[in-house]
C-alpha positions, 0 to 999 in steps of 0.5 A, a space after each residue: 271275768 279274767 278275759 274282761 280284766 285282760 282286755 281292760 289291761 290291754 286297752 290301757 296301753 294305747 291310753 297311756 301312750 296317748 297320755 304320754 304324747 299329750 303331756 310331752 307336747 303340752 309341757 313343751 308348748 309352755 313359753 320358756 324352757 328349762 334353762 331359762 326357768 333355772 337361771 332366770 334373768 341370768 339366762 340372757 347372759 349366756 353365750 350361744 356356746 354356753 346355751 348349746 352346751 347346757 342344751 346338750 347336757 339336758 338332752 334338749 338339743 335332740 329332735 323332740 321325737 328322739 327325746 320322746 322315744 328316749 324317755 319312753 324307753 326309760 319308762 318301760 325300764 321303770 325309770 321315769 327320769 331325773 328331776 333336774 331341778 331337785 336332783 332326785 329320781 322322779 319316781 322317788 319324788 312321787 313316792 315321797 309325795 303320794 302318801 300325803 295326797 292319798 291321805 288327803 283324798 281318803 279323808 275327803 272321800 270319807 267326809 263326802 260319803 258321811 255327809 252326802 249319802 245320808 243326806 241324799 237318802 233322807 232327801 229322797 225319802 222326805 221329798 219336798 220337805 224342809 229337809 229336802 230343801 235344806 239338802 238341795 240348798 247345801 248341794 247348790 252351795 257346795 257345787 257353786 263355791 270354788 275350792 280356793 274360796 272355801 279354803 281361803 275362808 277356812 284359813 281366815 276364820 280358823 287360823 287367822 281369826 280363831 287361831 285353831 288351824 295350825 300355821 301352814 308350812 310346817 307339815 309333819 307326817 302322820 307317823 311323826 305326830 299323828 295328832 298334828 298331822 290330822 289337825 293339818 290335813 282335816 281342814 283341806 279334806 273338809 274343803 275338798 269333801 264339802 263340794 264332793 259331798 254335794 255331788 254325792 248327795 245329788 247323785 244319791 237323791 236322784 238315784 234313790 228317787 228313781 229306784 223308789 218309783 220302781 215296780 218291785 218297790 211298790 210290790 214290796 210295800 204292798 206286801 206290808 214290809 217295813 219302809 226301813 226294810 224296803 229302803 235298806 234291802 231293796 232300794 239302797 243297794 240298787 241306788 248305789 251303783 251310780 254313786 259308786 261310779 261317781 266316787 270312783 271318778 272323783 277319787 281318781 281326780 283327787 289322787 291326780 293331785 288336789 292342786 289348788 287346795 294343796 297349794 293354799 294349805 301348803 300340803 306337800 302332795 302330788 298337786 303341789 309337786 306338779 305345780 312347782 314342776 310346771 313353773 320350773 319347766 322340769 320336763 321329766 317330773 311333769 311327764 312322770 307325775 302325769 303318767 303316774 296320775 293316768 295309771 292311778 285313774 285307770 286302775 281305780 276305774 277298773 276296780 270300780 267296774 269289778 265292784 259293780 259285780 259285788 254290789 249288783 249280781 245282775 252285772 256280769 263280765 263273764 266270757 
């Protein structure tokens, strides 16, 4: 196991370097530049000398390769740079916004698991029943309705029509007002959790159907074991490995920033921070957030790999 973990950590290095190169190139391919994004129409009034002076101030006058290695040398020292738009260290901005996205992601996963796993299990057990048809229709709707449409409907119905949802734009932290915080976060989490639950339900159902057709399940039934015991002790545990994989990947995506939902519900998380950084050509902030997201993603997948050994003893990463 130790050797496997060391190999995985070493494999992260080229992966993160690749991500850093891609995001460095991608943000610079966006039309416009930092100076134009900051000054707007007034950027056209700058003289050549003034523009050259600003480019030198922001380090944009250097060749792109030199800019990249300068940024990477700072990253290796734990400095993701300074957000020129907000005037704060990138790392500080990320740590300010990340708890909001983490809370939203965790609630979304809880909602998805509470809905998706029981529905998937029942759908597999009572295959082709009314319940199974209902579950499959739910999955189809959950996967086909985009998050932005579902979020907009939630806001219209619960905020505009019934007035249940608090007005967006006055987000408060959990430690300031837990009740209001949960009121503000539960509907974005429900929006994300619905589509996620549909994926979990489909994966649980297909995995359970496959496991229930295995020989050892038939053997257990021939021994006269109760169906509930067979499901709980023999089928469910083996069927959960694909579900755990799916949850790990989706959780990584959620931590990467739920861009659209955070923007719709005015949730000040990582996703909203990234959107603003891209529109403002805040290079250091975009690069820093992307690298942070990549690290989160690979660490979560590593934890999922370790979790396999707990769920299924047949999985081993021994030397």
